[in-house]
Backbone bond lengths (Angstrom), bond angles and torsions (degrees), N, CA, C in turn:
res aa  C-N    CA-C-N  psi(-1)  N-CA   C-N-CA  omega(-1)  CA-C   N-CA-C  phi
1 M - - - 1.418 - - 1.546 102.65 -
2 T 1.339 111.53 107.83 1.463 116.09 -174.82 1.479 107.97 -102.03
3 G 1.331 113.79 161.80 1.524 117.47 -170.82 1.539 123.58 68.02
4 V 1.306 111.22 26.30 1.484 119.16 174.75 1.442 106.03 -80.80
5 S 1.370 120.37 127.79 1.330 125.28 174.50 1.446 114.63 -73.54
6 S 1.252 121.80 162.85 1.507 126.56 179.55 1.488 108.13 -59.74
7 W 1.253 120.12 -39.40 1.492 128.06 -178.03 1.420 111.95 -68.21
8 E 1.357 119.29 -41.75 1.362 126.31 -179.21 1.528 109.36 -68.29
9 K 1.411 112.72 -44.03 1.495 115.81 176.75 1.506 113.23 -66.90
10 A 1.194 118.46 -28.86 1.572 121.48 -176.17 1.556 103.41 -77.56
11 I 1.290 118.03 -33.58 1.592 119.36 178.58 1.539 103.03 -67.95
12 L 1.305 123.52 -47.34 1.551 128.63 -175.90 1.461 106.53 -58.59
13 L 1.384 118.85 -49.70 1.413 119.76 -176.76 1.505 112.96 -65.41
14 S 1.358 118.75 -43.86 1.286 122.58 177.05 1.558 115.28 -59.12
15 R 1.344 111.90 -40.26 1.575 122.86 179.62 1.587 104.62 -64.20
16 F 1.361 118.61 -44.09 1.445 115.28 -176.97 1.515 114.32 -71.61
17 A 1.324 111.70 -29.80 1.587 116.55 177.77 1.401 110.78 -68.38
18 L 1.437 113.90 -39.38 1.429 113.51 -173.10 1.648 106.16 -81.51
19 E 1.254 119.18 -17.72 1.547 115.60 174.13 1.642 105.73 -70.60
20 K 1.139 119.41 -23.05 1.527 122.38 174.08 1.580 112.63 -88.73
21 K 1.431 111.54 10.06 1.422 112.69 -176.82 1.475 117.54 61.73
22 A 1.372 116.49 44.79 1.400 118.68 169.02 1.592 113.64 -67.47
23 Y 1.336 110.67 138.55 1.510 111.42 -176.27 1.550 112.43 -99.10
24 D 1.261 120.01 146.95 1.406 127.72 169.46 1.468 111.32 57.10
25 L 1.397 117.80 44.16 1.378 126.17 -179.40 1.522 112.91 -64.79
26 V 1.220 120.95 122.76 1.513 128.63 178.77 1.612 108.31 -120.02
27 L 1.336 113.41 126.45 1.489 116.44 168.77 1.582 107.45 -103.87
28 I 1.300 108.28 129.82 1.513 111.24 178.81 1.507 109.03 -127.27
29 E 1.268 113.60 133.67 1.526 122.30 178.98 1.442 104.90 -90.50
30 V 1.404 112.26 112.04 1.504 121.09 -178.55 1.573 108.74 -119.97
31 G 1.290 121.36 16.30 1.425 120.89 177.35 1.458 115.38 -67.34
32 N 1.331 124.12 -25.60 1.453 133.18 179.77 1.475 113.02 -78.48
33 A 1.528 112.11 -21.96 1.376 116.04 -174.09 1.483 118.19 -107.71
34 T 1.432 111.98 -13.34 1.404 119.53 -176.35 1.511 111.19 -150.67
35 S 1.244 122.14 160.93 1.452 121.74 179.06 1.530 114.03 -103.96
36 I 1.401 114.24 -0.50 1.454 118.05 -175.97 1.566 107.76 -77.27
37 A 1.259 124.34 -28.76 1.505 120.58 177.61 1.497 108.99 -164.96
38 D 1.252 115.40 170.42 1.501 124.50 -177.07 1.424 108.25 -91.34
39 Y 1.370 119.00 -40.77 1.508 124.72 -177.90 1.521 108.05 -138.28
40 F 1.377 109.48 146.30 1.469 119.65 163.23 1.483 110.70 -109.92
41 I 1.228 118.86 143.62 1.537 124.68 170.18 1.509 103.46 -113.98
42 I 1.324 119.28 127.09 1.338 130.01 173.57 1.587 111.61 -115.25
43 C 1.235 115.15 120.60 1.569 116.03 174.00 1.517 113.96 -154.53
44 S 1.296 111.49 168.11 1.504 115.07 -168.93 1.560 108.19 -124.20
45 G 1.418 106.43 154.93 1.472 113.18 161.94 1.574 108.55 -122.15
46 R 1.292 113.83 163.14 1.509 118.20 -176.79 1.424 112.13 -90.06
47 S 1.388 120.06 -4.44 1.398 118.15 172.08 1.494 107.01 -150.33
48 D 1.527 113.33 166.25 1.394 111.29 -179.45 1.603 114.75 -63.12
49 R 1.258 117.44 -36.54 1.317 128.71 170.11 1.543 114.14 -47.93
50 Q 1.442 116.00 -52.60 1.433 120.57 178.17 1.547 107.98 -63.86
51 V 1.292 124.13 -38.44 1.484 123.22 -177.40 1.374 102.97 -64.94
52 Q 1.365 131.51 -43.16 1.456 131.04 -174.14 1.489 106.06 -65.15
53 S 1.483 117.33 -43.36 1.430 120.36 -179.01 1.466 112.55 -60.96
54 I 1.287 120.50 -40.85 1.391 125.58 -176.71 1.645 106.31 -63.49
55 A 1.288 115.02 -45.79 1.467 116.97 -177.50 1.515 108.81 -67.03
56 Q 1.314 121.91 -41.51 1.427 125.64 -177.82 1.420 111.74 -65.33
57 G 1.362 119.74 -42.02 1.439 125.59 175.96 1.552 111.34 -64.68
58 I 1.236 118.19 -37.62 1.566 120.17 177.45 1.552 103.46 -65.09
59 E 1.336 116.69 -50.89 1.500 112.01 -172.59 1.497 115.44 -70.66
60 E 1.305 118.27 -34.37 1.595 120.32 173.76 1.511 108.39 -67.27
61 N 1.319 129.15 -44.07 1.377 123.83 -177.55 1.461 113.22 -68.72
62 L 1.286 118.96 -42.93 1.530 126.02 178.50 1.529 110.32 -60.99
63 A 1.286 118.70 -33.14 1.517 124.74 177.11 1.460 107.37 -56.01
64 E 1.335 117.63 -37.29 1.520 122.22 -175.15 1.639 104.64 -69.98
65 Y 1.170 120.98 -19.74 1.528 127.05 177.97 1.559 110.76 -93.50
66 G 1.273 115.39 -7.25 1.477 124.26 -175.26 1.520 111.60 74.13
67 I 1.260 116.81 29.89 1.429 119.90 178.25 1.471 105.16 -116.92
68 S 1.433 113.87 128.81 1.471 118.31 179.07 1.580 104.82 -128.30
69 P 1.275 115.71 153.53 1.458 117.53 178.50 1.649 113.38 -73.55
70 L 1.204 114.98 151.67 1.507 120.25 175.72 1.468 108.73 -69.99
71 S 1.430 118.21 -38.79 1.488 121.88 173.37 1.423 109.16 -159.27
72 I 1.412 115.15 154.83 1.400 119.80 172.74 1.514 106.55 -127.89
73 E 1.279 118.88 131.34 1.498 124.06 178.91 1.560 114.38 -119.80
74 G 1.305 115.12 137.41 1.451 119.37 170.60 1.570 111.36 84.79
75 L 1.354 119.91 18.20 1.454 120.70 -179.07 1.546 107.85 -70.56
76 G 1.311 125.45 -39.16 1.331 131.47 -177.39 1.469 117.68 -55.39
77 R 1.366 111.61 -37.84 1.435 117.79 -178.27 1.609 113.42 -90.31
78 G 1.239 108.35 -38.14 1.546 117.08 177.77 1.525 110.74 78.49
79 Q 1.286 120.66 20.63 1.396 122.75 178.87 1.523 110.43 -89.98
80 W 1.323 116.03 -45.38 1.364 121.61 -178.03 1.573 107.93 -151.99
81 V 1.390 118.16 107.90 1.437 122.35 -169.59 1.611 103.38 -107.53
82 L 1.207 116.01 127.60 1.411 121.49 178.03 1.545 108.65 -116.95
83 M 1.325 115.07 124.52 1.383 125.70 -178.09 1.481 113.12 -116.91
84 D 1.353 116.04 109.26 1.497 120.79 -178.06 1.455 110.72 -93.29
85 F 1.402 122.84 115.29 1.371 135.92 176.78 1.557 112.36 -105.21
86 S 1.298 112.63 15.12 1.484 118.62 -176.01 1.519 113.36 78.67
87 D 1.256 116.78 -76.72 1.532 121.62 178.68 1.425 116.77 -87.53
88 V 1.321 113.13 -14.17 1.562 121.18 -177.44 1.520 104.08 -128.17
89 I 1.222 123.39 131.64 1.474 129.77 167.83 1.466 110.24 -119.55
90 V 1.411 109.34 129.45 1.441 118.67 -179.41 1.628 107.59 -101.14
91 H 1.247 119.13 133.00 1.481 122.14 171.01 1.502 102.87 -117.19
92 I 1.321 114.79 119.16 1.557 120.78 168.72 1.396 108.57 -110.63
93 F 1.409 118.72 121.68 1.451 122.43 178.71 1.454 112.04 -111.26
94 Y 1.335 119.99 154.79 1.372 128.18 156.50 1.487 102.11 -79.72
95 Q 1.409 113.24 122.98 1.505 123.33 -165.32 1.518 114.62 -42.63
96 P 1.370 121.57 -44.94 1.543 113.00 -178.06 1.511 110.81 -65.31
97 L 1.313 121.52 -33.18 1.339 120.69 -175.49 1.659 108.99 -74.15
98 R 1.372 120.96 -30.69 1.419 117.71 172.39 1.444 112.71 -65.00
99 E 1.340 121.23 -33.36 1.416 117.06 -179.20 1.634 107.08 -75.03
100 F 1.249 120.37 -25.35 1.521 120.00 178.27 1.489 109.35 -75.53
101 Y 1.303 125.21 -41.95 1.343 124.01 -173.21 1.572 112.35 -87.05
102 D 1.302 115.39 -21.32 1.506 124.06 170.98 1.553 113.09 46.69
103 L 1.287 120.45 50.76 1.350 121.84 172.28 1.500 121.38 -53.18
104 E 1.390 115.34 -34.94 1.419 122.50 170.36 1.534 112.21 -55.81
105 G 1.378 118.80 -43.37 1.504 121.22 177.54 1.433 109.16 -70.45
106 L 1.327 122.18 -34.11 1.530 118.52 -178.37 1.437 105.67 -70.15
107 W 1.295 127.95 -34.38 1.458 130.12 -172.75 1.608 106.24 -105.37
108 S 1.407 121.41 31.25 1.386 121.23 -169.33 1.552 107.59 -75.32
109 H 1.332 120.43 -11.29 1.429 123.66 179.06 1.401 110.32 -82.76
110 A 1.371 123.90 -20.49 1.462 128.31 -175.98 1.617 110.63 -86.63
111 P 1.163 115.28 136.00 1.446 118.25 -176.09 1.503 112.27 -67.82
112 R 1.494 111.53 142.87 1.492 118.18 174.75 1.503 107.12 -85.25
113 V 1.247 119.21 148.64 1.372 127.39 178.55 1.458 116.12 -109.67
114 E 1.356 119.78 125.05 1.427 122.37 -178.67 1.560 105.92 -82.80
115 L 1.387 108.43 131.19 1.502 113.50 -177.20 1.567 107.04 -86.21
116 P 1.274 113.51 151.50 1.596 121.30 177.59 1.402 111.39 -60.47
117 E 1.310 122.77 164.23 1.467 126.80 168.91 1.460 104.51 -71.48
118 P 1.429 120.19 148.69 1.432 122.74 -1.11 1.513 119.00 -91.98
119 Y 1.392 110.27 16.15 1.420 114.88 -173.92 1.462 109.82 -78.14
120 S 1.281 123.04 -34.34 1.551 119.67 174.00 1.374 120.00 -59.32
121 T 1.382 112.15 -30.83 1.570 117.41 172.11 1.448 110.53 -70.95
122 L 1.241 120.22 -41.72 1.582 124.18 173.92 1.522 114.39 -58.17
123 V 1.366 114.85 -39.06 1.455 115.45 177.84 1.427 110.57 -70.42
124 N 1.499 122.40 -36.11 1.414 119.69 171.11 1.543 117.51 -61.73
125 Q 1.360 106.77 -34.76 1.561 113.48 -177.11 1.532 110.12 -69.10
126 F 1.323 109.95 -45.90 1.551 115.26 178.89 1.507 115.16 -84.18
127 S 1.267 126.09 51.01 1.424 129.65 -171.10 1.656 105.42 -116.61
128 L 1.301 115.13 107.21 1.475 122.86 167.87 1.488 112.74 -67.20
129 R 1.326 115.19 -26.95 1.538 118.99 -176.39 1.412 109.92 -71.55
130 A 1.285 117.55 -32.97 1.458 125.01 -174.20 1.656 110.24 -86.33
131 G 1.297 110.03 -8.82 1.569 120.27 -174.82 1.453 113.26 80.66
132 N 1.420 116.84 14.23 1.479 117.93 174.34 1.549 106.96 -83.16
133 V 1.333 116.36 104.92 1.491 120.99 -178.40 1.596 101.42 -128.86
134 P 1.500 116.40 106.37 1.415 112.05 179.39 1.402 114.29 -69.65
């Protein structure tokens, strides 16, 4: 799939993460603050296995669109998986490590982006911070 914008890719990546029940998903627009990407997606899994499952689900689903990551780091351990899609970078954390590294704090100056429906509802539904644990 050629000609996919950064925004469209960010939506697809968010969708596929949420389909694997990624928790506390945040989409951050970093393009004005850095040249490494236009968007960061940060989300969490409640176990190392769920972190791996989220990453694998993203990779498998995007392959159907002809999009593959430039690199994937950390998949074997499942504590912090980084998926580089050039203009969108996905960070999938095991929840305690996410709090420790606090990427949201590091990028607090970059705007958070509201996802369109139905994804924004899923983000709210899959929120560990709000105490929503299905």
